[in-house]
NUNUKE-215864 format. One record per residue (C-alpha): residue in one letter; residue number from 1; x negated, y negated, z negated. Coordinates in pm, 1 decimal. Example, Ala and Ser with C-alpha at 12.3 -4.5 7.8 and 13.67 -1.06 7.14 Angstrom:
BEGIN
+------+-----+----------+----------+----------+
: code : pos :       xx :       yy :       zz :
+------+-----+----------+----------+----------+
:    A :   1 :  -1230.0 :    450.0 :   -780.0 :
:    S :   2 :  -1367.0 :    106.0 :   -714.0 :
+------+-----+----------+----------+----------+
// end
This chain:
BEGIN
+------+-----+----------+----------+----------+
: code : pos :       xx :       yy :       zz :
+------+-----+----------+----------+----------+
:    X :   1 :    207.4 :  -2580.6 :   2762.3 :
:    X :   2 :     88.0 :  -2223.9 :   2733.9 :
:    X :   3 :    286.0 :  -2006.2 :   2497.3 :
:    X :   4 :    107.7 :  -1741.0 :   2295.4 :
:    X :   5 :    251.1 :  -1449.7 :   2104.3 :
:    X :   6 :     65.4 :  -1233.7 :   1860.4 :
:    X :   7 :    -71.5 :   -921.1 :   2020.4 :
:    X :   8 :   -258.0 :   -812.1 :   2331.0 :
:    X :   9 :   -191.1 :   -887.2 :   2695.0 :
:    X :  10 :   -369.7 :   -659.1 :   2939.1 :
:    X :  11 :   -424.8 :   -704.9 :   3308.7 :
:    X :  12 :   -373.3 :   -400.3 :   3528.4 :
:    X :  13 :   -670.8 :   -267.0 :   3717.3 :
:    X :  14 :  -1035.3 :   -335.6 :   3650.3 :
:    X :  15 :  -1284.3 :   -129.6 :   3458.2 :
:    X :  16 :  -1202.2 :     94.3 :   3166.7 :
:    X :  17 :  -1279.0 :    -43.3 :   2821.7 :
:    X :  18 :  -1474.5 :    157.1 :   2565.3 :
:    X :  19 :  -1405.8 :     41.1 :   2211.2 :
:    X :  20 :  -1564.4 :    113.5 :   1873.1 :
:    X :  21 :  -1347.9 :     52.5 :   1565.0 :
:    X :  22 :  -1491.6 :     29.6 :   1213.2 :
:    X :  23 :  -1251.6 :    142.1 :    940.0 :
:    X :  24 :  -1269.3 :    182.5 :    563.5 :
:    X :  25 :  -1089.8 :    391.3 :    302.6 :
:    X :  26 :   -979.4 :    172.2 :     10.4 :
:    X :  27 :   -777.5 :    221.8 :   -309.2 :
:    X :  28 :   -420.9 :     95.7 :   -331.1 :
:    X :  29 :   -425.7 :   -126.6 :   -640.5 :
:    X :  30 :   -129.2 :   -361.6 :   -595.8 :
:    X :  31 :     78.9 :   -178.7 :   -855.4 :
:    X :  32 :   -192.2 :     21.7 :  -1030.4 :
:    X :  33 :   -346.1 :    -27.4 :  -1373.5 :
:    X :  34 :   -710.8 :   -114.3 :  -1308.3 :
:    X :  35 :   -996.0 :    -51.6 :  -1548.6 :
:    X :  36 :  -1370.7 :    -95.9 :  -1509.2 :
:    X :  37 :  -1634.2 :    169.0 :  -1572.2 :
:    X :  38 :  -1860.8 :    115.7 :  -1875.4 :
:    X :  39 :  -2154.9 :      6.5 :  -1656.0 :
:    X :  40 :  -1940.3 :   -276.6 :  -1517.0 :
:    X :  41 :  -2036.9 :   -194.6 :  -1158.4 :
:    X :  42 :  -1725.7 :    -13.2 :  -1035.9 :
:    X :  43 :  -1359.0 :     34.2 :  -1111.5 :
:    X :  44 :  -1228.4 :    367.8 :  -1235.5 :
:    X :  45 :  -1108.8 :    536.7 :   -917.0 :
:    X :  46 :   -969.6 :    856.0 :  -1064.5 :
:    X :  47 :   -592.8 :    867.9 :  -1025.5 :
:    X :  48 :   -577.8 :    594.5 :   -762.6 :
:    X :  49 :   -416.2 :    642.7 :   -421.6 :
:    X :  50 :   -639.5 :    576.5 :   -119.2 :
:    X :  51 :   -548.7 :    474.8 :    235.0 :
:    X :  52 :   -689.9 :    297.7 :    538.5 :
:    X :  53 :   -775.8 :    -67.4 :    482.9 :
:    X :  54 :   -480.8 :   -277.9 :    603.1 :
:    X :  55 :   -682.4 :   -503.5 :    835.6 :
:    X :  56 :   -859.5 :   -200.1 :    986.0 :
:    X :  57 :   -525.0 :    -36.7 :   1059.8 :
:    X :  58 :   -433.7 :   -332.1 :   1282.0 :
:    X :  59 :   -777.7 :   -314.0 :   1448.5 :
:    X :  60 :   -730.3 :     55.6 :   1526.7 :
:    X :  61 :   -383.8 :     -7.2 :   1671.0 :
:    X :  62 :   -518.8 :   -289.1 :   1886.1 :
:    X :  63 :   -796.5 :    -69.2 :   2024.1 :
:    X :  64 :   -557.8 :    213.0 :   2108.2 :
:    X :  65 :   -314.5 :    -22.8 :   2284.5 :
:    X :  66 :   -596.5 :   -152.6 :   2502.6 :
:    X :  67 :   -705.9 :    203.0 :   2586.9 :
:    X :  68 :   -351.4 :    312.4 :   2671.6 :
:    X :  69 :   -316.2 :     33.6 :   2928.0 :
:    X :  70 :   -666.2 :      5.5 :   3071.0 :
:    X :  71 :   -817.5 :    345.4 :   3005.6 :
:    X :  72 :  -1145.6 :    409.7 :   2830.9 :
:    X :  73 :  -1242.7 :    559.1 :   2499.0 :
:    X :  74 :  -1187.3 :    467.6 :   2134.0 :
:    X :  75 :  -1446.1 :    576.7 :   1878.0 :
:    X :  76 :  -1369.7 :    531.0 :   1507.9 :
:    X :  77 :  -1651.6 :    494.1 :   1254.1 :
:    X :  78 :  -1625.3 :    494.4 :    875.9 :
:    X :  79 :  -1885.3 :    473.6 :    599.2 :
:    X :  80 :  -1791.6 :    680.6 :    296.2 :
:    X :  81 :  -1771.2 :   1021.8 :    136.7 :
:    X :  82 :  -1567.3 :   1317.2 :    261.9 :
:    X :  83 :  -1248.0 :   1139.3 :    155.0 :
:    X :  84 :  -1301.5 :    891.5 :    439.8 :
:    X :  85 :  -1224.1 :   1169.7 :    684.8 :
:    X :  86 :   -858.6 :   1102.0 :    599.6 :
:    X :  87 :   -862.2 :    755.1 :    752.8 :
:    X :  88 :  -1059.9 :    874.0 :   1055.4 :
:    X :  89 :   -805.3 :   1150.7 :   1116.7 :
:    X :  90 :   -527.3 :    898.0 :   1081.1 :
:    X :  91 :   -682.8 :    696.3 :   1363.0 :
:    X :  92 :   -729.9 :   1011.7 :   1570.9 :
:    X :  93 :   -361.3 :   1087.5 :   1519.3 :
:    X :  94 :   -279.9 :    735.2 :   1640.0 :
:    X :  95 :   -467.3 :    799.7 :   1964.0 :
:    X :  96 :   -839.4 :    746.7 :   1903.4 :
:    X :  97 :  -1071.6 :    987.5 :   2083.8 :
:    X :  98 :  -1369.5 :   1044.1 :   1853.9 :
:    X :  99 :  -1456.4 :   1000.9 :   1487.9 :
:    X : 100 :  -1792.1 :    942.1 :   1319.4 :
:    X : 101 :  -1843.3 :    957.7 :    942.2 :
:    X : 102 :  -2149.8 :    795.5 :    784.7 :
:    X : 103 :  -2171.5 :   1018.3 :    480.0 :
:    X : 104 :  -2502.2 :    985.8 :    299.0 :
:    X : 105 :  -2542.5 :    885.8 :    -68.4 :
:    X : 106 :  -2824.1 :    650.8 :     33.9 :
:    X : 107 :  -2571.6 :    442.0 :    229.3 :
:    X : 108 :  -2330.8 :    384.2 :    -58.8 :
:    X : 109 :  -2306.7 :     94.6 :   -303.7 :
:    X : 110 :  -2441.8 :   -175.6 :    -75.9 :
:    X : 111 :  -2325.1 :   -525.6 :     10.9 :
:    X : 112 :  -2190.4 :   -648.0 :    346.3 :
:    X : 113 :  -2538.5 :   -672.7 :    497.1 :
:    X : 114 :  -2621.5 :   -317.2 :    395.8 :
:    X : 115 :  -2291.6 :   -183.2 :    531.5 :
:    X : 116 :  -2342.0 :   -367.8 :    859.4 :
:    X : 117 :  -2691.4 :   -219.9 :    891.6 :
:    X : 118 :  -2554.9 :    133.1 :    855.4 :
:    X : 119 :  -2280.7 :     66.4 :   1111.7 :
:    X : 120 :  -2539.4 :    -85.5 :   1346.3 :
:    X : 121 :  -2740.5 :    235.1 :   1324.1 :
:    X : 122 :  -2439.8 :    433.8 :   1445.1 :
:    X : 123 :  -2321.9 :    189.5 :   1713.9 :
:    X : 124 :  -2646.7 :     73.3 :   1872.3 :
:    X : 125 :  -2682.6 :    382.6 :   2094.0 :
:    X : 126 :  -2312.2 :    415.1 :   2183.2 :
:    X : 127 :  -2157.1 :    294.3 :   2506.8 :
:    X : 128 :  -1911.2 :     18.0 :   2419.9 :
:    X : 129 :  -1749.9 :   -293.6 :   2560.5 :
:    X : 130 :  -1579.5 :   -406.6 :   2240.9 :
:    X : 131 :  -1630.6 :   -353.7 :   1868.5 :
:    X : 132 :  -1327.7 :   -416.4 :   1646.1 :
:    X : 133 :  -1327.2 :   -456.2 :   1269.2 :
:    X : 134 :  -1069.4 :   -579.1 :   1022.5 :
:    X : 135 :  -1113.0 :   -936.4 :    901.0 :
:    X : 136 :  -1197.8 :   -807.7 :    553.3 :
:    X : 137 :  -1167.1 :   -509.8 :    320.3 :
:    X : 138 :   -903.0 :   -505.8 :     49.2 :
:    X : 139 :  -1141.0 :   -381.0 :   -220.0 :
:    X : 140 :  -1435.5 :   -622.1 :   -191.4 :
:    X : 141 :  -1303.1 :   -901.4 :     32.5 :
:    X : 142 :  -1647.2 :   -984.3 :    176.7 :
:    X : 143 :  -1511.9 :  -1074.0 :    523.4 :
:    X : 144 :  -1876.4 :  -1067.0 :    636.8 :
:    X : 145 :  -1939.8 :   -720.4 :    781.4 :
:    X : 146 :  -1805.8 :   -805.9 :   1129.0 :
:    X : 147 :  -2012.6 :  -1121.1 :   1190.7 :
:    X : 148 :  -2329.3 :   -963.9 :   1045.6 :
:    X : 149 :  -2282.4 :   -652.3 :   1257.2 :
:    X : 150 :  -2237.6 :   -864.9 :   1570.8 :
:    X : 151 :  -2560.7 :  -1049.2 :   1493.5 :
:    X : 152 :  -2745.1 :   -719.7 :   1453.7 :
:    X : 153 :  -2603.1 :   -589.2 :   1781.5 :
:    X : 154 :  -2691.7 :   -913.9 :   1955.7 :
:    X : 155 :  -2339.0 :   -976.7 :   2086.8 :
:    X : 156 :  -2091.2 :  -1267.3 :   2044.5 :
:    X : 157 :  -1811.2 :  -1238.3 :   1790.6 :
:    X : 158 :  -1476.8 :  -1395.1 :   1706.0 :
:    X : 159 :  -1310.2 :  -1374.0 :   1364.2 :
:    X : 160 :   -946.6 :  -1402.6 :   1247.6 :
:    X : 161 :   -815.1 :  -1281.6 :   1585.2 :
:    X : 162 :   -435.0 :  -1292.0 :   1624.8 :
:    X : 163 :   -405.2 :  -1250.6 :   2000.4 :
:    X : 164 :   -611.5 :  -1101.7 :   2284.2 :
:    X : 165 :   -575.0 :  -1120.6 :   2662.0 :
:    X : 166 :   -809.0 :   -861.1 :   2808.3 :
:    X : 167 :   -929.3 :   -898.2 :   3163.6 :
:    X : 168 :  -1216.7 :   -746.4 :   3354.5 :
:    X : 169 :  -1538.3 :   -832.5 :   3174.4 :
:    X : 170 :  -1390.8 :  -1093.0 :   2940.8 :
:    X : 171 :  -1129.6 :  -1154.3 :   2672.9 :
:    X : 172 :   -921.2 :  -1463.2 :   2603.4 :
:    X : 173 :   -873.0 :  -1482.0 :   2229.0 :
:    X : 174 :   -643.5 :  -1668.3 :   1992.5 :
:    X : 175 :   -768.3 :  -1706.5 :   1634.0 :
:    X : 176 :   -658.6 :  -1867.1 :   1309.4 :
:    X : 177 :   -827.4 :  -2172.5 :   1164.1 :
:    X : 178 :   -774.5 :  -2351.6 :    834.2 :
:    X : 179 :   -460.2 :  -2547.7 :    745.9 :
:    X : 180 :   -244.8 :  -2380.5 :   1011.2 :
:    X : 181 :   -465.5 :  -2473.0 :   1305.5 :
:    X : 182 :   -543.5 :  -2222.6 :   1582.2 :
:    X : 183 :   -783.5 :  -2215.0 :   1874.7 :
:    X : 184 :   -823.3 :  -2030.1 :   2202.4 :
:    X : 185 :  -1157.0 :  -1894.0 :   2320.9 :
:    X : 186 :  -1283.4 :  -1697.2 :   2618.0 :
:    X : 187 :  -1553.9 :  -1441.5 :   2543.8 :
:    X : 188 :  -1751.9 :  -1226.6 :   2782.0 :
:    X : 189 :  -1799.0 :   -862.0 :   2695.2 :
:    X : 190 :  -1954.5 :   -687.7 :   2515.4 :
:    X : 191 :  -1833.6 :   -866.1 :   2203.0 :
:    X : 192 :  -1708.7 :   -802.8 :   1849.4 :
:    X : 193 :  -1366.5 :   -911.2 :   1722.7 :
:    X : 194 :  -1246.6 :   -921.1 :   1360.2 :
:    X : 195 :   -873.5 :   -852.0 :   1369.0 :
:    X : 196 :   -619.4 :  -1031.9 :   1150.5 :
:    X : 197 :   -303.4 :   -867.9 :   1018.0 :
:    X : 198 :     10.2 :   -934.3 :   1220.7 :
:    X : 199 :   -156.5 :   -912.9 :   1562.0 :
:    X : 200 :     57.3 :   -605.6 :   1632.8 :
:    X : 201 :    279.8 :   -349.7 :   1464.4 :
:    X : 202 :     73.8 :    -39.3 :   1378.9 :
:    X : 203 :    245.6 :    276.2 :   1492.8 :
:    X : 204 :    388.6 :    536.8 :   1259.6 :
:    X : 205 :    164.3 :    839.9 :   1222.1 :
:    X : 206 :    355.2 :   1164.1 :   1176.4 :
:    X : 207 :    241.3 :   1454.4 :    962.3 :
:    X : 208 :    237.7 :   1667.9 :   1277.3 :
:    X : 209 :      6.4 :   1416.4 :   1442.8 :
:    X : 210 :   -230.8 :   1426.4 :   1147.3 :
:    X : 211 :   -230.1 :   1806.3 :   1155.3 :
:    X : 212 :   -323.5 :   1803.0 :   1522.1 :
:    X : 213 :   -598.2 :   1551.6 :   1449.6 :
:    X : 214 :   -749.4 :   1796.3 :   1200.8 :
:    X : 215 :   -848.1 :   2013.2 :   1495.7 :
:    X : 216 :  -1076.6 :   1739.5 :   1626.8 :
:    X : 217 :  -1434.2 :   1740.8 :   1506.5 :
:    X : 218 :  -1562.6 :   1443.5 :   1308.3 :
:    X : 219 :  -1933.3 :   1390.3 :   1367.2 :
:    X : 220 :  -2134.6 :   1332.6 :   1049.2 :
:    X : 221 :  -2437.2 :   1103.5 :   1049.6 :
:    X : 222 :  -2694.6 :   1037.6 :    778.2 :
:    X : 223 :  -3011.7 :    834.7 :    750.7 :
:    X : 224 :  -3202.2 :   1056.7 :    993.9 :
:    X : 225 :  -2935.6 :   1037.9 :   1265.0 :
:    X : 226 :  -2902.3 :    660.8 :   1215.6 :
:    X : 227 :  -3276.1 :    607.9 :   1245.3 :
:    X : 228 :  -3282.4 :    410.1 :    920.0 :
:    X : 229 :  -3482.6 :    418.6 :    598.6 :
:    X : 230 :  -3348.5 :    409.4 :    242.8 :
:    X : 231 :  -3490.9 :     61.0 :    185.7 :
:    X : 232 :  -3269.0 :    -72.6 :    466.6 :
:    X : 233 :  -2932.5 :     44.5 :    335.2 :
:    X : 234 :  -2736.6 :     99.9 :     15.2 :
:    X : 235 :  -2836.3 :    -99.8 :   -289.2 :
:    X : 236 :  -3200.2 :   -123.0 :   -175.3 :
:    X : 237 :  -3098.0 :   -284.6 :    151.9 :
:    X : 238 :  -2857.4 :   -531.8 :     -9.0 :
:    X : 239 :  -2917.4 :   -904.5 :    -25.9 :
:    X : 240 :  -2665.2 :   -945.7 :   -308.9 :
:    X : 241 :  -2667.6 :   -778.0 :   -648.6 :
:    X : 242 :  -2342.9 :   -712.9 :   -831.9 :
:    X : 243 :  -2385.5 :   -810.7 :  -1196.6 :
:    X : 244 :  -2054.1 :   -693.9 :  -1335.7 :
:    X : 245 :  -1683.7 :   -649.4 :  -1271.4 :
:    X : 246 :  -1424.9 :   -745.5 :  -1529.3 :
:    X : 247 :  -1050.8 :   -775.4 :  -1563.3 :
:    X : 248 :   -956.0 :  -1138.9 :  -1642.6 :
:    X : 249 :   -798.2 :  -1192.0 :  -1981.6 :
:    X : 250 :   -427.4 :  -1259.8 :  -1965.1 :
:    X : 251 :   -325.8 :  -1591.6 :  -2114.1 :
:    X : 252 :     21.7 :  -1735.2 :  -2169.4 :
:    X : 253 :    -89.7 :  -2074.4 :  -2295.2 :
:    X : 254 :     45.4 :  -2372.9 :  -2104.9 :
:    X : 255 :      0.5 :  -2744.4 :  -2161.5 :
:    X : 256 :    244.2 :  -3000.5 :  -2024.8 :
:    X : 257 :     69.1 :  -3324.3 :  -1931.4 :
:    X : 258 :    251.3 :  -3655.8 :  -1952.4 :
:    X : 259 :    161.9 :  -4013.8 :  -1872.0 :
:    X : 260 :     86.6 :  -4204.8 :  -1556.0 :
:    X : 261 :   -118.4 :  -4059.8 :  -1267.5 :
:    X : 262 :   -449.7 :  -4191.6 :  -1402.0 :
:    X : 263 :   -393.8 :  -4048.3 :  -1749.6 :
:    X : 264 :   -292.0 :  -3707.8 :  -1613.1 :
:    X : 265 :   -591.6 :  -3698.4 :  -1378.3 :
:    X : 266 :   -830.1 :  -3783.2 :  -1662.8 :
:    X : 267 :   -681.5 :  -3511.6 :  -1883.1 :
:    X : 268 :   -708.2 :  -3254.9 :  -1603.2 :
:    X : 269 :  -1076.6 :  -3344.0 :  -1560.0 :
:    X : 270 :  -1132.1 :  -3303.6 :  -1936.3 :
:    X : 271 :   -965.9 :  -2960.9 :  -1937.0 :
:    X : 272 :  -1175.3 :  -2841.8 :  -1641.8 :
:    X : 273 :  -1489.3 :  -2962.2 :  -1817.0 :
:    X : 274 :  -1389.9 :  -2791.3 :  -2143.2 :
:    X : 275 :  -1339.9 :  -2463.5 :  -1955.6 :
:    X : 276 :  -1683.6 :  -2483.9 :  -1795.9 :
:    X : 277 :  -1564.0 :  -2585.0 :  -1450.9 :
:    X : 278 :  -1778.9 :  -2899.2 :  -1435.2 :
+------+-----+----------+----------+----------+
// end
């Protein structure tokens, strides 16, 4: 029986691997008081702390580990305002080679399809063997950007990746399935992989490393450089429309159900129906 461990196994020799990593700057909200703007379309971001999306941090670490062993180049891309330069520089401090910021108001506020279209515009003309994304973003949880981007690029993709064995021209992948199941796949490059947390242990980035990374230029790209039109990105290019965000009302009411299994099941069905679930 073959034994797998989380992480990447790399074979010596072979061609260098050029990798593009997509990262996002997200607010840390685990212990923050969240409120919604009056228009119901966005949370109030003032006063929140921002950092690299957790899943993307693992993707960046994975890319850099592959480069360190096999050689090649790691390019980091982020869609956002000037604040997103922070997460790009973090990746540069980790060991990435180049950073690209998609900073154009026309690109903002879109759904997963719109975001993928913008990333496609930046990646389509780059030289790459692998594209890595995080499984999902902590702020919207779409978990769709990676697969949509792969479809636009015309390359195969694998999601929920927890282990990678990189060889010349192909990658053996281990990924999570539902209910604790896992599967192993072999994918020929170029391909896109959505990285799950726990695949590695992201390295510590020192303040000195970040300062050195500030000396590296981050290339800015807008609609013109991407070769896209406004109708293709942002809210205009979205297939989904956000109606409103809201903070769920806190409730302390509890009802203890008694009786045999049939009676309890019937009461549960009644409660769900009363609450609009059926």
